[in-house]
N, C-alpha and C positions, 0 to 999 in steps of 0.2 A: 404569362407574358401577354400583353395586349398589343394587337396589331391594328394600326391605323392607316387607312388608305387616303391618299390625296385625291382631289377631284380628277386630275388627269390619270391617276392610277386606276380609279374606278372606271373611267372611260375605256382605258386599255383592257381592263379586266372584262368589261362587257364585250369588247371586240374579240378578246381571246375566247370567251365562252361561246360566242356566236360562231367563230371559226371552228371550234372543236365540235360544236353541235352539228355543223354542216358536214364535217368529216365523219362523224358518227352516223349521220343519216346516209351518207354515201356508202359506207361500209355495209349497213343494213340493206340498203337498196340493191346493192350487188348480190346479196344473198337471197333476198326475198322477191325480186322483181320477176314477174311473169308477164310474158308478152300479151298485151291487150288490157291489162289492168291499169286503171287510172289512179288508184290510190294504194298505198302500202300502209298497213297497220303495224305500228311498232309497239311491241310488248316489253315488259320488264325483262323477260327471258332473252329477247333479242338484244337488249342493251347489255345484259350480262355477257352474252356470247361475243358481241362486238367489242366489248371492253378488253377481252383477251388479246385482240389484235390492234388495239388502239394505243399507240405509244406517243407520248409528247415529244420525246427526244431519244432516238435510239442510235445516234451517231457513235456512241461509245461501245455499242454492241460488237462491231467489227473492228478488230484491233490491227490497223495498218496492213491490209492485205496487199496493197501495191508495193510497200516496202519489202515484203517477203518475196514477191515476184521479181522485183528489181535486184535484190541480192542474189537470187538464183541466176539471173541473166548476167550479172557482173562476174559470178563465179565461172560460168560457161565461157564468157569472153576471156577471162584470165587463163583458163585451161587452153583455149585455142591460141592465145598469144604465146604461151609457154611452149606449146608444141611447135608453133611456127618458128619461134626463136631457136629451138633445138635443131630444126631441120632447115634452117634458113638457106644454106648453100644449095641443097637439093631443090627447095622451092624455087629459088631464083633460076636454077637450071631448067626446071619444068616450065617456068614462065617464059623464058627466052627461047628454048629449043623445042618444046613440045606443048603447044597451046591446046591441042585436042585432049591430052591427058589432064591439063589444068581445068578444062571445061567439065570433065567428068568429076574431078575432085570437088570443084566448087558446087556443082549440082548435088553431089552426095552430101556435102556439109550442109547445104541449104535445106535439103529434105530432112536431115537429122534434126536441125535446129527447129524447123517448123513443126515436126512431129513432137519434139520434146516440149516446146512451148505450148502446143495444143494439148498435150497430155496434162501439163501443169495447170492449164486453164480449166480443163474438164474436171480435174481433181479438186481444184479450188471451188468451182461451181457446185460440185456434189457435196463438198463439206459445208458450203454456205447453205445449201438447201437442207441438209441434215440438221444444222444448228437452228434453222428457221422452224423446221418441223418439231424438233425437240423443245423449242421454246413454247410452242402451243400445247404440246403434250403435258408439260409441267403445269400449265395453267388450268388444264382440265382436271 
């Protein structure tokens, strides 16, 4: 199969190559920069190492992490609404006649939700970091 580029496609390809060259240089510069040096020598080995971290499009790598978190939040909200519905009369009694007890209940629920969401966030970040490290271990 023969591939033919139009004039504008060649211009875009040149721009694309220049942008990728700049990204490659930035990656290598972060690895090799020593304070006080004015020049950085790039070797073939540097390019091979940087190529492992150089991705054109890695948006497909993470599969809907926010959807997963939102589903868990909706589940928790559903459980809370169900419990509230089951004990509606007692909850209304507490709201009307015992606001101090209500304050403790709301504070306890708030602390549980914050700690639960925080633990999910930390678990998500650790899994993301592990996938990131595994990706580079495969390339080596």
